[in-house]
N, C-alpha and C positions, 0 to 999 in steps of 0.2 A: 414025272408028269406035271407036278405043281409048278416047277420052274419053267417048263415049256408053256404052260398056260399063262403064267405071269409075263413071260417074254412076248407072247402073242398079244396079250392085253396092252402091254407097254408099246408094242409096235403100232397097234391101232390108235393109241392116244398120240403117239408121235406123228403118225400120218394125219390125224385130225388137226393137230396143232400146226403142221406144215401147211395143210390146205387153208386153214384160217389165216395164217400169215400171208400166204400168196394171194388170197382173196381180199385181204385188207387194202391192197394197193389197186388203184384203178388200172384196167388193162385196155389195150387197143384203142379203138375209136371212142367217140363220145356217145356210144350207144348205152341204153339203160342196162343191158345185161353185162356190160363191161365195167360198170360202176364198182367202186369199192363196196364190199359186203357190209362193212361197218357204216359207211355213209348211207347205204340203202336202208339199213336198220334205223339209223337216226332219222331219215326222212319218213319212213313208214310209221315210226312211233311218234312222229311230230315233236322231236326233241328240240328243234330249233338251233342246232349248232353243228359245226363240222368237226367230227371226232378226230380227224387226221391232223388238224392244225390248232385245235383248242389248247389253251394253257391248262395243263393237268392239275395244277395246284390251286386254281381258282375255285371259290365256293360254288357249288351247284345249287341254283335256285330254280331250275327248270322242272318240268313235269317228271313224275316218278311212276311210269306205267307199271301195272301189276306184274306183267311178264318180266320186267327187270327187277322188281322187288323180289320176285321168287327165285332169282338166280343166286342170291347170296344173303347170308344172315349178317354180314359184316356192316361196318359203318358206311354211310352214304352221305358224305359231306362235300366232296370235291368233284370236279369234272373228271378227274382220274378214276374215281369210284364208279362214275357213270359208264365210262369207257370200259372199265374192267367187267362190269355187268353185261355190257354189250358183247364183249369178247366171249364171255361164258355162254351167252345165248347163241352167238355165232357158232361156237364149237358144237353145241347140241344140235343145231340145224345141220351142220356139215356131217356130223356123225349119225344123222338120222335118228337121234334120240328124241327129237321133237319135230313135229310137222310145222311147216311154215303156214302162218295164218293166211288164208286166201285173200284177205284184205291188204296184205303187205305186197303190193304189186312190184315195187323195186326189188325187194329182198327175194321174192319168188323168182324173178328173172335172173338174179345173180346166182341163186342156188341151182336153177336149171342149167345155167352155163357151166357151173362147176361139175355137174353130173355128166356133161358131154365130154 
């Protein structure tokens, strides 16, 4: 029974990771709900950069919203660290471990599209 439970948990995590990976890329038209989930988070959190084209190794001197601070105890020095925290947040949203903030209009539309 333990192995089955672990396999089910693993499959859930794999499914979440797959959905986050698929949602990372913009889809379809230029509509808000087709936007990249990671870009939507960057916009809603007012981070001021494009996480899909930013140089990962550059120093991050932008804002550090509390919701991203809470995603990891690790270092937060580079743009890559910011994106990593956004990916962790996206995974929690996709897995319904965290509810989307009602003020995150772009992210909310992307999540709603993923549910359909």
